[in-house]
C-alpha positions in Angstrom: -5.9 35.7 -22.1 -2.7 34.7 -23.8 -2.8 31.0 -25.1 0.1 28.8 -24.3 1.7 25.9 -26.0 1.3 23.5 -23.1 -1.0 23.0 -20.2 0.1 20.5 -17.7 -3.1 20.2 -15.8 -5.0 19.2 -19.0 -2.3 16.5 -19.5 -2.0 15.2 -15.8 -5.6 15.4 -15.0 -6.9 12.6 -17.5 -3.6 10.6 -16.9 -4.2 10.4 -13.1 -7.9 9.7 -13.4 -7.4 7.1 -16.1 -4.6 5.5 -14.1 -6.8 5.2 -11.0 -9.8 3.8 -13.2 -7.5 1.2 -14.8 -6.1 0.0 -11.5 -9.6 -0.1 -10.1 -11.0 -2.2 -13.1 -8.0 -4.5 -12.9 -8.6 -5.2 -9.1 -12.3 -5.3 -9.6 -12.2 -7.8 -12.4 -9.7 -10.0 -10.5 -11.6 -9.8 -7.1 -14.9 -10.6 -8.8 -13.7 -13.6 -10.4 -12.1 -14.6 -7.2 -15.2 -14.0 -5.1 -17.7 -15.6 -7.6 -15.6 -18.1 -9.5 -17.2 -17.0 -12.8 -16.9 -14.2 -15.3 -20.6 -13.6 -15.8 -20.7 -10.8 -13.4 -17.6 -9.1 -14.8 -19.2 -9.3 -18.2 -22.5 -7.8 -16.9 -20.8 -5.0 -15.1 -18.5 -3.9 -18.0 -21.2 -4.4 -20.7 -23.5 -1.9 -18.8 -20.5 0.3 -18.4 -20.0 0.2 -22.1 -23.7 1.4 -22.7 -23.1 4.2 -20.4 -20.2 5.4 -22.6 -22.8 5.7 -25.6 -25.2 7.6 -23.2 -22.4 9.9 -22.1 -21.4 10.8 -25.7 -25.0 12.0 -26.3 -25.4 13.8 -22.9 -22.0 15.3 -23.1 -22.4 16.5 -26.8 -25.4 18.7 -25.4 -24.0 19.5 -22.0 -20.4 20.8 -23.0 -21.9 23.4 -25.3 -24.2 24.9 -22.7 -22.1 25.1 -19.7 -18.7 26.4 -18.7 -16.4 23.6 -19.9 -13.9 23.8 -16.9 -16.7 23.4 -14.5 -18.1 20.4 -16.4 -14.6 18.8 -16.0 -14.5 19.5 -12.3 -18.1 18.2 -11.8 -17.4 14.9 -13.7 -14.3 14.3 -11.6 -16.2 15.1 -8.3 -19.2 13.0 -9.1 -16.8 10.0 -10.1 -14.9 10.4 -6.8 -18.3 10.5 -4.7 -19.4 7.3 -6.4 -16.2 5.5 -5.6 -16.3 6.7 -2.0 -20.1 5.6 -1.7 -19.2 2.3 -3.1 -16.4 1.8 -0.6 -18.7 2.6 2.2 -21.5 0.4 1.2 -19.8 -2.6 -0.4 -19.8 -6.0 1.4 -16.5 -7.5 0.6 -17.3 -11.1 1.2 -20.5 -10.9 -1.0 -20.1 -7.8 -3.3 -23.7 -6.4 -4.2 -24.1 -6.6 -8.0 -26.3 -3.5 -8.0 -23.6 -1.4 -6.4 -20.8 -2.7 -8.6 -23.0 -1.9 -11.7 -23.9 1.6 -10.2 -20.2 2.6 -9.5 -19.1 1.3 -12.9 -21.9 3.1 -14.7 -21.3 6.4 -13.2 -17.4 6.2 -13.9 -18.0 5.3 -17.4 -20.7 8.1 -17.9 -18.4 10.7 -16.3 -15.5 9.6 -18.5 -17.6 9.8 -21.6 -18.7 13.4 -20.8 -15.2 14.4 -19.5 -13.6 13.6 -23.0 -15.6 16.2 -25.1 -15.3 18.8 -22.4 -11.6 18.5 -22.3 -11.2 18.5 -26.0 -13.6 21.6 -26.3 -11.6 23.4 -23.6 -8.2 22.6 -25.3 -8.5 25.3 -28.1 -9.4 28.1 -25.4 -6.0 27.6 -23.6 -3.6 26.1 -26.2 -2.3 28.2 -29.1 -3.7 27.1 -32.6 -0.2 26.3 -33.9 0.6 24.0 -30.8 -2.8 22.1 -30.9 -1.4 19.0 -32.9 1.7 18.6 -30.5 -0.5 19.1 -27.4 -3.3 16.6 -28.4 -0.5 14.2 -29.1 1.2 14.6 -25.7 -2.2 14.4 -23.9 -3.1 11.1 -25.7 0.3 9.7 -25.1 0.1 10.5 -21.4 -3.4 8.9 -21.4 -2.0 5.8 -23.0 0.8 5.7 -20.5 -1.8 5.1 -17.8 -2.8 1.9 -19.4 0.9 0.7 -19.4 1.7 1.7 -15.8 -1.8 0.5 -14.3 -1.1 -3.2 -14.8 2.1 -3.0 -13.0 0.7 -0.9 -10.0 -2.3 -2.9 -9.9 -0.4 -6.2 -10.1 1.7 -5.3 -7.3 -1.3 -4.2 -5.1 -3.1 -7.5 -5.9 0.0 -9.5 -5.2 0.7 -7.8 -1.9 -3.0 -8.6 -0.7 -3.1 -5.2 0.8 -6.4 -4.0 -0.8 -9.8 -5.4 -1.2 -12.9 -4.0 -3.0 -12.9 -1.0 -0.7 -9.2 -0.3 -1.1 -9.4 -0.2 -5.0 -12.4 2.0 -4.9 -10.6 4.5 -2.5 -7.5 4.4 -4.7 -9.8 5.5 -7.7 -11.7 8.1 -5.5 -8.3 9.7 -4.6 -7.2 9.8 -8.4 -10.5 11.7 -9.3 -10.2 14.0 -6.4 -6.6 14.9 -7.6 -7.8 15.3 -11.2 -10.6 17.6 -10.0 -8.1 19.8 -8.1 -5.9 20.0 -11.2 -8.9 20.9 -13.5 -9.9 23.6 -10.9 -6.4 25.2 -11.3 -6.6 25.6 -15.1 -6.5 29.2 -16.2 -9.0 29.5 -18.9 -11.6 32.0 -20.1 -15.1 31.5 -18.9 -17.1 29.8 -21.7 -20.2 31.7 -22.5 -22.6 29.5 -24.5 -24.7 31.0 -27.3 -27.7 29.3 -25.9 -28.2 29.2 -22.1 -30.7 26.3 -22.2 -29.8 22.8 -23.4 -32.3 20.6 -25.4 -30.9 17.2 -25.7 -32.9 16.2 -28.8 -32.5 19.5 -30.5 -28.7 19.6 -29.9 -28.2 16.2 -31.2 -30.2 17.0 -34.4 -28.3 20.2 -34.8 -25.0 18.6 -34.1 -25.5 15.8 -36.6 -26.8 18.2 -39.2 -23.6 20.3 -38.7 -21.4 17.2 -39.2 -23.2 16.0 -42.3 -23.1 19.4 -44.0 -19.3 19.3 -43.6 -17.8 16.8 -45.9 -14.5 16.9 -43.9 -16.3 16.1 -40.6 -18.4 13.3 -42.2 -15.2 11.7 -43.5 -13.6 12.0 -40.0 -16.7 10.4 -38.5 -16.4 7.6 -41.0 -12.7 7.1 -40.5 -13.0 6.9 -36.6 -16.0 4.5 -37.0 -14.2 2.2 -39.4 -11.0 2.4 -37.3 -12.6 1.4 -34.0 -14.7 -1.3 -35.6 -11.6 -2.9 -36.9 -9.5 -2.1 -33.9 -12.1 -3.7 -31.7 -12.1 -6.8 -33.7 -8.1 -6.8 -33.7 -8.0 -6.7 -30.1 -10.7 -9.3 -29.5 -8.8 -11.6 -31.8 -5.6 -11.3 -29.9 -6.4 -13.5 -26.8 -7.8 -16.3 -29.0 -4.7 -16.4 -31.4 -2.4 -16.4 -28.2 -4.2 -19.3 -26.7 -4.7 -21.3 -30.0 -1.6 -20.7 -31.9 1.1 -19.5 -29.3 0.0 -21.6 -26.2 3.7 -22.6 -25.7 4.5 -18.9 -25.2 2.7 -17.9 -21.8 3.6 -14.2 -22.1 2.3 -14.0 -25.7 -0.8 -12.1 -25.1 0.7 -9.7 -22.4 3.6 -9.1 -24.8 1.1 -8.2 -27.6 -0.7 -5.7 -25.4 2.7 -4.2 -24.3 4.1 -3.7 -27.7 0.8 -2.2 -28.9 0.9 0.3 -26.0 4.7 1.1 -26.8 3.8 1.6 -30.3 1.0 4.0 -29.4 3.4 6.0 -27.2 6.1 6.2 -29.6 3.6 7.3 -32.3 2.3 10.0 -30.1 5.8 11.3 -29.3 6.4 11.6 -33.1 3.4 13.6 -33.6 4.1 15.8 -30.5 7.7 16.6 -31.8 6.7 17.0 -35.5 6.2 20.7 -36.6 4.6 19.9 -39.8 0.9 19.3 -39.7 -0.3 15.7 -40.5 -2.4 15.2 -43.5 -5.5 13.1 -43.6 -4.0 11.5 -46.6 -1.0 10.5 -44.6 -3.1 8.9 -41.9 -5.4 7.0 -44.4 -2.4 5.7 -46.2 -0.9 4.4 -42.9 -4.1 2.5 -42.3 -4.0 1.0 -45.8 -0.4 -0.2 -45.0 -1.6 -1.7 -41.9 -4.4 -3.5 -43.9 -2.0 -5.1 -46.2 0.1 -6.3 -43.3 -3.0 -7.9 -41.6 -4.0 -9.7 -44.9 -0.3 -11.1 -45.1 -0.6 -12.1 -41.5 -3.8 -13.9 -42.2 -2.0 -16.3 -44.5 1.4 -16.3 -42.7 0.9 -16.1 -39.1 4.1 -16.3 -37.1 4.8 -15.1 -33.5 7.4 -12.4 -34.5 5.2 -10.9 -37.1 2.1 -11.1 -34.9 4.0 -9.0 -32.2 5.5 -6.6 -34.9 2.0 -5.9 -36.2 0.8 -5.1 -32.7 3.5 -2.5 -32.4 2.8 -1.0 -35.9 -1.0 -1.0 -35.3 -0.4 0.9 -31.9 2.0 3.4 -33.7 -0.4 4.1 -36.6 -3.5 4.1 -34.4 -2.1 6.7 -32.1 -1.3 9.0 -35.0 -4.7 8.7 -36.5 -6.4 9.2 -33.1 -4.3 12.4 -32.1 -4.4 14.1 -35.5 -8.2 13.6 -36.2 -9.0 15.2 -32.8 -6.9 18.3 -33.9 -8.7 18.4 -37.3 -12.0 18.4 -35.5 -11.0 21.3 -33.3 -9.7 23.3 -36.3 -12.9 23.1 -38.5 -15.4 23.4 -35.8 -16.8 26.7 -34.3 -16.2 26.8 -30.5 -20.1 26.9 -29.6 -20.5 23.7 -31.6 -17.3 21.8 -30.5 -18.8 19.7 -27.7 -21.5 18.5 -29.8 -19.5 17.8 -32.8 -16.8 15.8 -30.8 -19.4 14.0 -28.7 -21.4 12.9 -31.6 -18.5 11.8 -33.6 -17.3 9.8 -30.7 -20.8 8.3 -30.3 -20.0 6.6 -33.5 -16.5 5.7 -32.3 -17.9 4.1 -29.1 -21.1 2.7 -30.7 -19.3 0.4 -33.1 -17.3 -1.4 -30.6 -19.9 -3.5 -29.1 -21.0 -4.1 -32.7 -17.7 -5.3 -33.8 -17.4 -7.4 -30.6 -20.6 -9.2 -31.3 -19.8 -9.6 -35.0 -16.3 -11.0 -34.7 -17.0 -12.8 -31.6 -19.3 -15.2 -33.7 -16.6 -15.9 -36.3 -13.1 -15.7 -34.7 -13.2 -19.5 -33.8 -14.1 -20.4 -37.4 -11.9 -17.8 -39.2 -9.1 -18.2 -36.9 -5.9 -16.5 -38.5 -8.0 -15.3 -41.4 -9.9 -13.0 -39.1 -6.8 -10.7 -39.8 -7.6 -11.1 -43.5 -11.1 -10.0 -43.1 -10.0 -7.0 -41.0 -7.5 -6.0 -43.6 -10.0 -6.1 -46.4 -12.3 -4.0 -44.3 -9.7 -1.4 -43.7 -8.6 -1.3 -47.3 -12.1 -0.7 -48.7 -12.8 2.2 -46.3 -9.6 3.9 -46.1 -8.9 3.6 -49.9 -12.1 5.6 -50.5 -11.2 8.0 -47.8 -7.7 8.5 -49.3 -9.2 8.9 -52.8 -11.5 11.5 -51.3 -8.6 13.3 -49.7 -6.7 13.4 -53.0 -9.8 14.6 -54.8 -10.3 17.3 -52.2 -6.8 18.5 -52.5 -6.9 18.9 -56.2 -10.1 20.8 -55.8 -8.7 23.5 -53.5 -7.8 26.9 -55.3 -4.1 27.4 -55.8 -2.4 29.7 -53.3 -1.3 33.0 -54.9 0.9 35.8 -53.6 -1.8 38.4 -53.9 
């Protein structure tokens, strides 16, 4: 089968499912707080959902390498839709059952975690190698667009008071049903695994062994882990700073999130339209520039600079995220791609709760200097990675005409 430069189903499917999920979570959080008058249940539901992301990374890493990847995508969307339909049928709107909300959210997060490595592993089978960087950037940008559109759509639905718990679950079920249909229409060669049977522990060990034997993959894992540890702290700090330092600006936090999302979209568009391959050195240097800006922000916090760095952070982060996915696809054999992507993103997802627990203890005391700490951490890790990238480039044999 001839590979193409674009596949609209692989772009629209995650966009639609993410849009439905984001609208669902927005409505769920608001309705839970309204129904219970507290945020404890919201924290419990989302916390368990976060654990399911980590479980999904491990399960997906094995599952994707032993089953047809297109069928995995369809199955994930179908199960997510079924969970939402079951939740809409069983929910008691006046007194929502905790176990049911946890169950639905856990299934959705588990399916999302498995869906990601399946989609990224399927991509090289349908997209031409020369177009991978551009396609990954377009797909990630579309995914980010869902996070921008969802608050507007969800806000209108909440304001209209047209939907309750059942309505938001049905909206999400519909989004996953459409995503399943889109994935079913993808024209892709049937994936034939090297090993028919999956062994979770053995696959995890073999996947980690493969990653650690590759210096490039190990560095990519460290880069994504360090990035998300600091990005999680950066996002956690934002509402505190908005409340404590910019309380006179009621839209400060929403503007911060909007500018970060817009920066991410523009960064993705730039990668998508750029013909030259992005080097890891460029990505690492961009994070060092962001680190220096954060250190400066820690000592000279102003509202305009705070918003500007939100935009710059979103711009740089989207380039890092899109490009590292392409690099993983390029250096990993097809039979191992699910395991490698799943396990690397296990580190990515796993550091987020650690970051939230760590920075959550100190943001109140550190205040604006939380940004200083984040900047120092980024400089230490990405300076070492940049040095490694320069050294690796110097060690490469020169290209000859023979």
